[in-house]
C-alpha positions as CSV (number, residue, x, y, z in Angstrom):
1,M,19.1,47.3,-18.7
2,S,16.5,44.6,-18.0
3,A,13.7,43.1,-20.1
4,A,10.9,40.8,-19.3
5,D,10.5,37.7,-21.4
6,G,8.8,34.4,-20.8
7,C,7.8,30.8,-21.7
8,G,4.7,31.2,-23.9
9,G,2.2,28.7,-25.1
10,S,-0.5,29.0,-22.5
11,G,-2.8,31.0,-24.8
12,I,-4.4,32.7,-21.8
13,P,-4.8,36.4,-22.5
14,C,-3.8,39.1,-20.0
15,G,-2.9,42.7,-19.7
16,D,-2.6,44.7,-23.0
17,G,-2.3,42.0,-25.6
18,G,-0.1,39.7,-23.5
19,T,-0.4,36.1,-22.4
20,V,0.1,34.2,-19.2
21,G,3.5,32.4,-18.9
22,T,6.7,32.1,-17.0
23,T,8.4,35.5,-16.6
24,Y,12.1,36.3,-16.3
25,T,14.3,39.3,-15.7
26,L,17.4,39.7,-17.7
27,A,20.1,41.8,-16.0
28,G,23.8,41.7,-16.6
29,G,23.4,38.7,-19.0
30,V,21.7,36.6,-16.3
31,H,18.1,35.4,-16.5
32,T,16.2,35.1,-13.3
33,N,12.9,33.1,-13.1
34,N,10.2,35.2,-11.5
35,G,7.4,32.6,-11.8
36,M,4.1,32.9,-13.6
37,G,3.0,36.3,-14.7
38,C,1.6,38.3,-17.6
39,I,4.0,38.5,-20.6
40,E,3.4,41.7,-22.5
41,P,4.5,42.3,-26.1
42,T,8.1,43.3,-26.0
43,E,9.3,46.7,-27.2
44,P,11.7,46.9,-30.1
45,G,15.2,45.9,-29.1
46,A,14.1,43.9,-26.0
47,V,15.8,40.5,-25.5
48,T,13.5,37.5,-25.4
49,T,14.1,33.8,-24.9
50,A,11.9,30.7,-24.7
51,A,12.2,28.2,-21.8
52,A,10.4,24.9,-22.5
53,A,8.8,23.0,-19.7
54,P,10.6,19.8,-18.7
55,V,9.5,16.7,-20.6
56,I,7.6,14.2,-18.4
57,T,7.6,10.7,-19.8
58,P,5.1,7.8,-19.4
59,A,7.7,6.0,-17.3
60,M,8.0,9.0,-14.9
61,I,4.2,9.1,-14.6
62,L,4.0,5.4,-13.8
63,S,6.8,5.8,-11.2
64,A,4.8,8.7,-9.6
65,F,1.6,6.6,-9.7
66,R,3.3,3.8,-7.8
67,R,4.4,6.2,-5.1
68,I,1.0,7.6,-4.2
69,P,-0.5,6.2,-1.0
70,L,-3.2,3.8,-2.1
71,P,-5.1,1.9,0.6
72,D,-4.8,-1.8,1.2
73,S,-7.9,-4.0,1.2
74,E,-9.2,-5.7,4.3
75,I,-10.5,-9.3,3.7
76,V,-13.9,-10.2,5.1
77,V,-14.6,-13.9,5.8
78,Q,-17.9,-15.7,6.2
79,P,-18.8,-17.5,8.4
80,P,-17.6,-14.9,10.9
81,G,-15.9,-15.5,14.2
82,G,-12.5,-16.8,12.9
83,E,-13.7,-20.4,12.2
84,T,-14.9,-22.2,9.1
85,L,-15.8,-25.8,8.3
86,V,-13.6,-28.2,6.2
87,N,-15.1,-29.0,2.8
88,F,-17.5,-26.0,3.2
89,D,-17.8,-22.9,1.0
90,T,-15.9,-20.1,2.8
91,I,-16.9,-16.8,1.4
92,F,-14.5,-13.9,1.0
93,S,-15.1,-10.2,0.1
94,T,-13.6,-6.8,0.5
95,E,-14.2,-3.1,-0.2
96,A,-12.2,-0.9,-2.4
97,E,-13.2,2.5,-3.8
98,E,-11.7,4.9,-6.3
99,D,-9.0,7.2,-5.0
100,T,-7.5,10.5,-6.2
101,A,-4.2,12.2,-5.6
102,S,-2.2,15.2,-6.9
103,V,1.6,15.5,-7.0
104,S,4.1,17.9,-8.2
105,L,6.5,16.5,-10.8
106,L,9.3,18.7,-12.2
107,G,7.3,21.7,-11.1
108,Q,4.2,20.6,-13.0
109,L,0.8,19.5,-11.6
110,L,0.1,15.8,-12.1
111,E,-3.4,14.5,-11.1
112,F,-4.3,10.9,-10.7
113,E,-7.6,8.9,-10.5
114,A,-6.9,5.3,-9.3
115,F,-9.4,2.5,-9.3
116,P,-9.2,-1.2,-8.4
117,S,-9.0,-3.4,-11.5
118,S,-8.3,-6.9,-10.0
119,Y,-8.1,-8.8,-6.7
120,T,-5.8,-11.7,-5.9
121,W,-7.2,-13.9,-3.1
122,E,-4.6,-15.8,-1.0
123,H,-6.5,-18.6,0.7
124,G,-3.7,-19.3,3.2
125,D,-3.4,-23.0,2.1
126,G,-1.1,-22.3,-0.9
127,S,-3.9,-21.7,-3.4
128,T,-5.1,-18.4,-4.9
129,Q,-7.7,-17.0,-7.2
130,T,-8.0,-13.7,-9.1
131,T,-11.2,-11.8,-9.8
132,D,-12.1,-8.5,-11.4
133,H,-14.6,-7.8,-8.6
134,P,-14.4,-7.5,-4.8
135,G,-16.8,-10.3,-4.0
136,R,-19.8,-9.8,-1.8
137,A,-21.3,-10.8,1.5
138,Y,-23.7,-13.8,1.7
139,A,-27.3,-13.0,0.9
140,E,-30.1,-15.5,0.5
141,G,-31.1,-16.3,-3.0
142,V,-27.8,-15.0,-4.6
143,A,-26.3,-17.5,-7.1
144,A,-23.1,-19.2,-5.9
145,S,-21.2,-17.9,-9.0
146,R,-21.5,-14.4,-7.7
147,Y,-19.4,-15.1,-4.6
148,V,-15.7,-15.4,-4.1
149,S,-15.4,-18.7,-2.2
150,H,-13.0,-21.5,-1.4
151,R,-13.2,-25.0,0.2
152,Y,-10.5,-26.0,2.6
153,E,-9.6,-29.7,2.5
154,D,-7.6,-30.1,5.7
155,A,-9.2,-29.7,9.2
156,Q,-7.7,-28.6,12.5
157,V,-5.4,-26.1,10.8
158,T,-5.1,-22.4,11.1
159,V,-4.7,-20.5,7.8
160,E,-4.2,-16.8,7.0
161,P,-6.2,-15.6,4.0
162,S,-5.7,-12.2,2.5
163,V,-6.4,-10.2,-0.6
164,D,-4.0,-8.1,-2.7
165,T,-5.6,-5.3,-4.8
166,T,-4.2,-4.2,-8.2
167,W,-4.9,-0.6,-9.1
168,S,-5.1,0.9,-12.5
169,G,-5.4,4.7,-13.2
170,R,-5.6,7.7,-15.4
171,Y,-3.8,11.0,-15.2
172,R,-3.8,14.5,-16.5
173,L,-0.9,16.9,-16.6
174,N,-1.4,20.6,-15.9
175,G,-5.2,20.4,-16.4
176,G,-4.9,18.7,-19.8
177,P,-6.9,15.7,-21.1
178,W,-7.2,12.5,-19.0
179,L,-4.9,9.7,-20.3
180,P,-4.4,6.1,-19.0
181,V,-1.4,5.3,-16.8
182,A,0.8,2.8,-18.6
183,G,1.0,0.3,-15.8
184,T,-0.5,-0.8,-12.5
185,V,0.4,-1.1,-8.9
186,T,-0.5,-3.9,-6.5
187,I,-1.1,-3.3,-2.8
188,E,-0.8,-6.3,-0.5
189,G,-3.5,-6.8,2.1
190,D,-3.0,-7.8,5.7
191,P,-3.8,-11.5,6.5
192,S,-6.7,-12.6,8.7
193,S,-6.5,-15.7,11.0
194,L,-8.9,-18.4,10.2
195,R,-9.3,-21.8,11.9
196,V,-10.6,-24.7,9.8
197,V,-12.5,-27.3,11.9
198,E,-14.7,-30.3,11.4
199,G,-18.4,-30.1,11.9
200,Q,-19.8,-31.7,15.0
201,P,-23.0,-33.9,14.5
202,N,-25.9,-32.9,16.7
203,L,-28.8,-35.3,17.5
204,V,-32.2,-33.7,17.1
205,G,-35.5,-35.4,18.0
């Protein structure tokens, strides 16, 4: 004798008064999981059980978020060409866009939306700065406060500036409501070689 039973709770109607859920076959005292299907109302005497979905904790969600392949950020330096002047404002910027990913966790669908929330700029001379924006390229008439910039104090040295991007995110489980991820992940950027030189005076007449 066999009987179909399932894990209810979806609330999605199907068949003749049934609901969508996980279906099982009971035979010889052994339950076999048949996957998702339509769970019809059982006949008198049928055997039914309830199989709860595995619990997914915030810590498990953060761990999954930290494993998704988020991009690193490439640092852009101005002036271009791999050289800058000592005691001169060197401008940094980068690009980072929102990213999405979907993973399966304990047989359940976990969707992420990730977005950059802060940037840590490694100047290459031992100093750093952190911003909540990716900087911008130089444009005439833009106030200096809107740039990410740094002045190097030593000339005739080569430094390797880089930018690390910290990502925040939100998630939803099995198509449910969007909720914030309880933590962040930081992706280190590759360094760029930059030579700091002294300016050479030029006579004009």
